[in-house]
C-alpha positions in Angstrom: 0.0 -0.2 0.1 3.1 2.0 0.0 2.7 3.7 -3.2 -0.9 4.5 -3.2 -0.4 6.5 0.3 2.9 7.7 -0.2 1.2 11.6 -0.1 0.7 10.8 3.4 4.4 11.4 4.0 4.7 14.3 2.0 3.8 17.2 4.4 0.2 17.9 2.9 -3.1 18.6 5.3 -5.3 15.7 5.5 -7.8 17.5 3.1 -5.2 18.0 0.6 -4.2 14.4 0.7 -7.9 13.5 0.6 -8.1 15.5 -2.8 -4.7 14.3 -4.2 -6.0 10.6 -3.8 -9.1 11.2 -5.6 -7.5 12.9 -8.2 -5.2 9.7 -8.4 -8.4 7.7 -8.6 -10.1 9.8 -11.2 -7.0 9.4 -13.5 -6.7 5.5 -13.1 -10.6 5.4 -13.7 -10.2 7.4 -16.8 -7.3 5.2 -17.9 -9.1 2.3 -17.5 -12.5 2.7 -18.5 -11.9 5.3 -21.4 -8.5 4.7 -22.6 -8.8 1.0 -22.1 -5.5 0.6 -20.4 -4.6 -2.4 -18.4 -3.8 -2.2 -14.7 -0.2 -2.9 -15.6 0.0 0.1 -17.8 -2.1 2.2 -15.4 0.8 1.4 -12.7 3.3 2.2 -15.3 1.7 5.6 -16.0 1.1 6.9 -12.8 4.1 5.4 -11.4 2.0 3.4 -8.5 2.3 -0.2 -8.1 -0.2 -2.9 -9.8 -2.0 -3.2 -6.4 -2.2 0.6 -6.0 -3.4 1.1 -9.4 -6.2 -1.5 -8.8 -7.3 0.0 -5.4 -7.3 3.7 -7.1 -9.8 2.1 -9.9 -11.8 0.5 -7.0 -11.8 4.2 -5.2 -13.2 5.8 -7.8 -16.2 3.3 -8.2 -16.8 3.6 -4.3 -16.7 7.5 -4.6 -19.1 7.5 -7.4 -16.5 9.2 -9.6 -17.6 6.9 -12.2 -20.8 7.2 -14.0 -22.2 4.4 -16.7 -24.4 5.4 -19.6 -25.4 2.6 -21.6 -25.6 3.5 -25.4 -27.4 0.4 -26.9 -31.1 0.8 -26.3 -32.8 -2.4 -24.6 -35.5 -3.2 -27.1 -38.0 -4.8 -24.6 -37.6 -2.0 -21.9 -38.4 0.7 -24.3 -41.5 -1.4 -25.6 -42.9 -1.9 -21.8 -42.0 2.0 -21.2 -44.0 2.9 -24.3 -46.8 0.6 -23.4 -47.1 2.1 -19.8 -46.9 5.6 -21.5 -49.8 5.3 -24.0 -51.9 3.2 -21.2 -51.9 5.8 -18.6 -51.2 8.8 -20.7 -47.6 9.8 -19.0 -45.4 12.6 -19.7 -42.6 10.4 -19.7 -42.0 6.6 -18.5 -38.7 4.7 -18.3 -38.2 1.1 -17.8 -34.8 -0.2 -16.2 -33.7 -4.1 -16.7 -34.5 -6.2 -13.6 -31.3 -6.7 -11.7 -29.2 -10.2 -11.5 -30.6 -12.6 -8.5 -29.6 -11.0 -5.3 -28.8 -7.7 -7.3 -29.5 -4.2 -6.0 -32.8 -3.1 -7.8 -32.4 0.5 -6.0 -29.0 1.0 -7.7 -30.5 0.9 -11.3 -33.7 2.8 -10.6 -31.3 5.4 -9.1 -29.3 5.8 -12.1 -31.9 6.0 -14.6 -33.8 8.5 -12.2 -30.3 10.8 -11.9 -30.0 11.1 -15.4 -33.4 12.8 -15.4 -32.8 14.9 -12.3 -29.2 16.1 -13.8 -30.7 17.7 -16.8 -32.4 20.1 -14.6 -29.5 20.5 -12.3 -27.1 21.3 -15.0 -29.4 24.0 -16.4 -28.1 27.7 -15.6 -31.7 29.0 -15.5 -32.8 28.7 -11.9 -35.4 26.1 -11.4 -37.5 25.0 -8.1 -37.1 21.1 -7.7 -39.1 19.1 -5.5 -38.8 15.8 -3.8 -40.3 13.0 -1.5 -38.0 11.1 0.5 -37.1 7.4 0.8 -34.4 4.7 -0.2 -35.1 5.1 -4.0 -34.7 8.5 -4.2 -31.6 8.7 -1.9 -29.9 5.8 -4.5 -30.8 8.6 -7.3 -28.9 11.3 -5.3 -26.1 9.0 -4.8 -25.4 9.1 -8.5 -25.6 12.6 -8.7 -22.0 14.3 -9.4 -20.7 16.9 -7.3 -21.5 20.5 -8.8 -22.2 24.1 -7.7 -25.4 25.2 -8.6 -26.5 27.9 -6.2 -29.2 29.2 -8.5 -31.5 26.1 -7.9 -33.6 25.8 -5.0 -34.1 22.1 -3.6 -37.3 21.8 -2.0 -38.9 18.7 0.2 -42.9 17.9 0.2 -42.5 15.5 3.2 -41.4 15.9 6.8 -38.6 13.5 7.8 -39.1 12.7 11.2 -41.6 10.7 13.6 -44.2 12.1 16.0 -41.3 11.6 18.7 -38.6 13.3 17.0 -36.7 10.3 15.4 -35.0 11.4 11.9 -36.2 9.1 9.1 -33.0 7.3 7.6 -33.5 8.1 3.8 -33.8 12.0 3.7 -33.1 13.4 0.0 -33.0 17.4 -0.1 -30.2 17.9 2.5 -28.1 15.1 0.7 -28.6 16.5 -2.8 -27.8 20.1 -1.6 -24.5 18.8 -0.4 -23.9 17.2 -3.5 -24.7 20.3 -5.9 -24.7 23.2 -3.8 -28.1 24.5 -4.3 -30.9 26.5 -1.6 -32.3 23.9 0.5 -35.8 24.1 2.0 -36.9 20.8 4.2 -40.5 20.6 5.5 -40.3 21.8 9.0 -42.6 19.3 10.4 -43.0 15.5 11.1 -44.1 13.3 8.3 -47.4 12.6 10.3 -48.6 14.9 13.3 -50.1 13.4 16.3 -53.4 15.4 15.7 -55.3 17.6 13.3 -55.0 20.2 15.8 -51.2 20.1 15.9 -51.0 19.7 11.9 -53.1 22.6 11.5 -50.5 24.7 14.0 -47.7 23.4 12.2 -48.7 24.4 8.9 -49.4 27.9 10.0 -45.6 28.6 10.4 -44.0 30.7 8.1 -41.4 28.2 7.4 -43.8 25.8 6.3 -45.9 28.3 3.9 -42.6 29.2 2.1 -41.8 25.6 1.8 -45.6 24.7 0.4 -45.6 27.7 -2.0 -42.1 26.7 -3.5 -43.2 23.1 -4.0 -46.4 24.5 -5.9 -44.0 25.9 -8.4 -41.6 23.3 -8.9 -40.6 22.4 -12.4 -40.3 18.9 -11.4 -41.2 16.6 -8.4 -39.6 13.3 -7.7 -41.5 11.0 -5.6 -41.0 7.4 -4.3 -44.0 5.3 -4.3 -44.5 2.6 -1.5 -46.8 -0.2 -0.6 -48.8 -0.4 2.5 -48.1 -3.3 4.6 -46.1 -4.6 7.8 -42.9 -3.0 7.7 -43.3 -1.2 4.9 -41.1 2.0 5.0 -43.8 4.3 6.5 -44.0 1.9 9.4 -40.7 0.6 9.2 -39.1 4.2 9.8 -41.3 5.0 12.6 -43.6 7.5 10.7 -46.6 5.6 11.7 -47.4 3.1 14.5 -48.9 -0.4 14.2 -52.3 0.9 15.3 -52.1 3.5 12.5 -51.0 0.9 10.1 -53.6 -1.6 11.0 -56.3 1.3 10.3 -54.7 2.2 6.8 -55.0 -1.3 5.9 -58.7 -1.5 7.1 -59.6 1.5 5.4 -58.1 -0.1 1.9 -55.0 1.4 1.6 -52.6 0.0 -0.8 -49.7 2.5 -1.3 -48.5 5.8 -0.1 -46.8 8.7 -1.7 -44.8 11.3 0.9 -47.1 9.8 3.6 -50.2 10.3 1.9 -52.0 6.8 1.7 -54.4 6.0 -1.2 -56.3 3.0 -2.1 -56.6 0.6 -5.0 -58.2 2.9 -7.4 -55.7 5.8 -6.4 -58.0 7.7 -4.4 -56.5 9.6 -1.5 -58.1 8.4 1.9 -60.1 10.9 3.7 -59.4 9.2 6.8 -56.8 7.4 9.1 -53.3 9.2 9.1 -54.1 11.3 6.0 -56.2 13.5 8.4 -52.6 14.1 10.1 -50.1 14.2 7.1 -48.2 17.4 7.7 -46.4 17.6 4.5 -47.3 19.7 1.5 -50.9 18.0 0.0 -50.5 15.9 -3.2 -52.4 17.2 -6.3 -55.0 14.7 -7.8 -54.9 14.6 -10.8 -51.2 15.9 -11.0 -51.2 19.1 -12.8 -47.3 19.0 -13.2 -44.4 16.9 -13.8 -44.6 14.5 -10.8 -42.2 11.7 -11.6 -42.8 8.3 -9.6 -39.5 6.5 -9.0 -40.6 2.9 -7.9 -40.0 -0.7 -8.7 -40.0 -4.4 -7.4 -43.0 -6.8 -7.7 -44.1 -6.0 -3.8 -45.0 -2.4 -5.1 -46.8 -3.3 -8.3 -50.4 -2.6 -6.6 -49.1 0.4 -5.4 -47.7 1.8 -8.5 -50.9 0.7 -10.4 -53.1 2.6 -8.0 -51.2 5.7 -8.2 -51.2 5.7 -12.0 -55.1 5.0 -12.1 -55.2 7.8 -9.6 -53.1 10.3 -11.6 -51.2 10.9 -8.7 -47.8 10.8 -11.0 -47.5 12.1 -14.5 -44.2 10.4 -15.2 -42.8 6.8 -14.3 -39.4 5.2 -13.7 -39.6 1.8 -12.7 -38.2 -1.8 -13.7 -39.3 -4.7 -16.0 -40.8 -6.9 -13.6 -43.3 -4.2 -12.2 -43.6 -3.1 -15.4 -44.8 -6.4 -16.7 -46.9 -6.9 -13.7 -48.6 -3.7 -14.1 -49.8 -4.2 -17.8 -51.0 -7.6 -17.3 -53.3 -6.0 -14.9 -54.9 -3.4 -17.1 
């Protein structure tokens, strides 16, 4: 490891050492993936050992310095996407290939969603971009490269804490802002308030009204779509408790977006925790570009319901979910 970490002995400060290591990793990755050099050739050109060259390429991948783009279209996925677009009159639709057995579904969805998000982020014209939270959208953010775009406003539509102040594990807007340097507007409330009175009080705050007004002007909104079931994200992350989940199931809920539960027809429930959701209300039907990012067989019913209810106007999903949805319509 001596060659790889030689910079630690040259008197640089830790931050400088870190930048130097990433510079080397980026150089090694370019030589490997773009220039087609072998690890032996990389080692020679960078004056490091072969083992160090291998570690540099691995570091570039782990630090998300590498972004993969597939130039050859996947005809089956394109056909599924076109069928979904026509069936539900969507503004846009993308279908990603299913992962290998045991593979990471979130990664594929994240790469595809990030490609769409990046087109908005790199624009010089200021934009308002809105987001819910969740694991799939966090995977999207993880694929966004570092940039400096202070002209944009990154806005949340959902609170990211439970009744009791426990923070959600898959917050999106703060992490995205850290990557791109944009202004950030989180929702200053829990996902679900403890009472209707508490929700009403929270939503009179100037900070909430500011976020709500911005979200309603968003050029695009990215949302996760989740199912309603025992240990589904809303329940597992502590935003609702056992009794609240049971009530939603009894009311016919099959899915949720940003904490708002809906039934198999895609209609937002008028009871249960929906009466206490403290985030930005959903439009039904969606009047703007609302892109749902979700996949997997277990979410099929929830995605289909969201499409029927016109809660989203765009969709990024996977082959398995797309195939199952089309079989049900």
